[in-house]
N, C-alpha and C positions, 0 to 999 in steps of 0.2 A: 789728776790733771791729764787730760787727753791731749796728745800732740799729733798733728798731721805730719807724718814723716814721708817725704817725697823721694828720698834717695839722694838729695842734693846737700851741699854744704850748709846752706842757710837753715834748713829744718834740723839738720844734725846738730848744729851748734845750739839751736833753740832747745832741743831735748836735753843736751848736756848742761846748759845753763840752769834749766829748771830742776834737773836731777841734783845738781850741786847746791841749789838753794833749798833742798830738802823736800821738794814735792814728790809725791808718789806718781811717777810718770808712766803712762801707758801709751805706746806708739800705735798709730793706725796708718796703714798705707791704703790710699784710695785708688781703686781701678775705675777709671772713667771712660776707657776706650779699649775695645777689643780689635786688634789690628791684624787682619789676615795677611796683609801684604808685608808685615814685619818692618814698617817704616817708622813706627813709634818706638820710643825707648822704654816701653813698659817693662819688659823682661829684665833689662839691665838695671833700671831704677828700682825694681822690686828687690832684686838681689842686693843692691847697695843698701836699701832701707833695712833689710833683714840683718845685714852685716853691722850697720850702725847700731841698731837696737841691741844686738848681741854684745858689741864692744862696750856700749855704755852700761849694759846690764839692766834693760827695761823690757817688759812684756811687749810682744809685737802681734798685731792682728791685721788681716786684710779685709777691707769692705769694698763691695762691688756696687758702684753707682752708675754703671755704664748706661743702663736704660734711662735713668733720670737725666744723665748728661746729654744723651742723644735727643731727648724730647725738649729739654729746657735750654740747651746751649747750641748743639750742632744744628738742629732743625731751624731754630730761630736765626742762626747765622746764615744758613743757606737761603732761607726765605728772604732775608734782608738783601743779600747780594743779588738774588734773582730779580728783585724789584728795583735794582740800581742804587740801593742804599749802601752805607758803610757801617755795618753793625760792629759791636765790640764784644767778642766772645769772652774776654777776660772778665769783664764786668758781669756778664750773664753767669759765668761759672761761679764767681764769688757770691752772687745774689741768690742763685737757685740751687747750687750744689754744695760748695764748701761750707757756706755759712747759713745754709738752710737744711738740706737733707742730711749732710754730714753732721752739722751742729746738732740737729734734733736727735740724730741717732746716738751720739755720745752722751747727750743729756739724759735720754731714756735709759742708757746703760749706767747712769748714776754718777757721771763725772760733773763736777762743779764748773770746770773751765775747759775751754778748748784753746790751745796755743798753736800758732803757725809761725813760719819763718818770714812773714811779711815785714817790710820796713815801714813802720808806722808807730805812732804812740797813742796811748789812751790815757786821758787825764780827766777824772771825775765825769766819766760818761761822754767825754768829747773826743773826737778823732782828730789827732794832731799830726802834722807832717813829721816825717822821720828826721833825725839829726843829719843823716846823709842825704843831701838834697838830690843827688843824682840817682839814688836808689829808692827814693820815696815812692810808696805805692798807694797813697791815700786816694788817688784818682780812681784806681781800680776797686777801691773799697767803698765808694760813695753810695752804693745801693744796699748796704747793710743796715738793718733796723736797730733802733736804740736798745731794745731788750736784748738782742743778740750781742751787741757791743759790750754790754755790762758783764758778759760771761766769757770774754775773750782776753787772751794775753798775747802781746807781740814783744817778746824779749829783745828783739834786734833793733827796736826803734831808736834806742840810745846809742847804737853802735854804727860805725862806718863799715863798708864792705871789707876794707883793708883789715880792720880790727877783727871781723868775723873770721877771715882767712887765718889771721894770726892765732886766734883761739883754737881753730881746727888743727893747725900745724903743731902748736904747743902740746896739744892733747893727742897728737898722732892719730886723728880720726881717719878712717879708711878713705874718706871722700875729700880730704883736705885740699887736694889739688885737682879735684874734678871740675871740669868746665861748667859754667852756668848754662842751663837750658835756655834757648832763645826761640820765641815764636810759639805757635800752637802745636802741641804734641803730635796730633794725628796728621799734620801736614808732612812731617818727616823732612827728608833732604830736598824734596821737590820745592819749586817756587810756589808761592801762594796762588798765582794765576793757574799754574798747571794743576794744582789741587782742585781749584774751583771748577775747572773744565770737566772734571770727573763727575760733577754733580749738577752742573747748571747747563742747560741748553742755550747755546748762543750761536751767532752766525756773524761772519765778516760784514763790515759795512764801511761807509765812506767817512773819511776825515776831511772836514771842509774848513775854509776860512770864513770870515764874517760875510764876505760877498757871495758866498755859496760855492766858490770854486773848490773842486775836489783836488786834494793834494796828497792823498794817501789812503791806505786801508787799515782798519783796525780789526782785531780778531774777536770782538765782543764788547759792546758798550759797558756791560756790567763789570768788566775787569779793570776799569779806570775810575779815578776819583777826580773831583773838581780841584783845579790848581796843580794837578800832577804835571811834572816836567820831564820825568824819566820814562823811558820805554815807549815813547810816542814814535810810531814808525813813519817819520817824515825826514827827508834829507834836506839839502839846500833847496830853497824855493826861489825861483828866479824873481828878482825885483825886491827881495827882502834881505835884511841884514843877517849876518851869521850870528844870531842870538838865540837863546832858548825859546822853545814854544811851550805854551801852557794850555791845558784843557780848561775851557771856560764854560762849556755847556755840554750836557749829556742829553741827547734827544732819544729817550728810551723807545718810544713808540715808532720813531722813524729809523732807529738804529744808526744814528749819526753822532759823531763827535765833532764839536767845533773847537778850533784852537786859535790862539793869538799869542803875540810876543809881549803883550802887556800883562804883567803879573798882577796888576791891580785893575784889571778890566772891570767895567761896570757890572757885567754878568756875575762876577765873583764877589762883588761887594755885599757885605752883610752888616747891617746896623741893629737889627732886632732878630732874636732867636726864640722860636716857640718850642717849648719842651712839654712832653707828656711822660707817663710812667714816673712821676715825681717820687723821690724818696728824700725824706728829711732825717738826718741824723740828729741835728738840733734845729728845731723849727724857730724861725725868726719872723717877726711881723713884717708885712710888706705894705708899701714899697720899702726896699732895703738895699743899701749900697753894699756890693760884694766885689770880689775878684773872681772872674770866671775863667775856667781852663777848658779848652776844647780837645786837647790831646795830652796823653801822658807825658809829663815833664815839659809840657808846652808853656807858652807865654801866658801869664796871668793878666787878663784884661779887666779894667775897671768897668763896672756895669751896675744896673739897678734891676732888681727883681720886681716884676709887676704881676700880682696874682690875677687870674681870670677864672671864669666859671668852668665847670666840667674838669676840674683837677688838672689844669694846664697852667703854665707860667710863661710869660713873655720876659725875656732878658734883653734889656736895652743897653747897648754898649755905649760908652762915652765917645769912643772913636770907632769908625768902621774897621772891620777886618775882612780878610779875603780867603775864599776857598774853604767854606764850611759845607759839609755834606749831611744830608738826612741820614739818620741812624747813628751818627756820632753821639757821644754823651757830653753835655755841658755840665761841668761840675763847679759848684760855687764854694768859695772860701771867704772866711773872715780872717785875713792875714794867714796864720799858719793852721787855722782850724778848718777842717772840711765840714761844711754844713749839710751837704747832700748833693743831689744832682738830678738830672732828667735826660731822657732820650730826645734828641732833636727831631722834630717832626715837620718843621717849616722854618723858612728864613725870609727876611725882608730886607731890601736894600735901603729902606728909609724908616 
């Protein structure tokens, strides 16, 4: 049994559970990023992973996938943001690195299964939501293929985060009280916007109202998302109530942001979503009624999948939603089962 050991409490408990169940566990630590600026936690996580393996008493090995990560995750993410989209690097990482390059490597090394500390369940080849709804990670796992899923183990799927911490403390694991990592590793302590500025060429531009009146300046259209209400550099505007402002349009070519105080502005309305890069975990006939999710731990919206030619799918929502961006992933569920998903490439208000 190969286990991805990240240096955190979740993967540590995963390895411990499998060892106690009698599996011959071999730990692998993935290096996905080389950080000259020392902003990433690679070094400390590496040391923690080695300490965990030593404490549990399992072999430990390091695999370097930094080149694959840069090509398949980092570059895709930068290209997406440069075009004004909102890509999801976590889904890319699972799709192209953890459960592709890493998975293929451990299979070639002779391991029957790969286990990770993800919160999800597998039942007869189906990907099911974790028992801990707040920690459920099936959204990020939507792009795994069926063959890979049949060789995966997610021991934490039946546990809550509180129970995982309890197991770690009861067994005095060295990372029992270690804080969970948040966000993308290579961003470090910087804001995500500050990180993007290092890689994306942008310039200040106008923030305008619907009537074209300029009310402020932004520091780059690509750093903002549709429906965003935080971080908009406008103060009180004469003649308007003291209410939140929302970004309702990104004019990439003109370098203009349009704002409104209407969170359900017609420009934000979405009734149909077109997806490409489709992945099915369990294929269902179309049209098919599903619940679709646009963000991790987001609201599940009732919708119908409508297949089209050229491997795209239109998702028709029962009721309109607001503030969907190109590049996000639309993931579809049949109640607790994740059926698959696709990258959003177009939206329609009707």
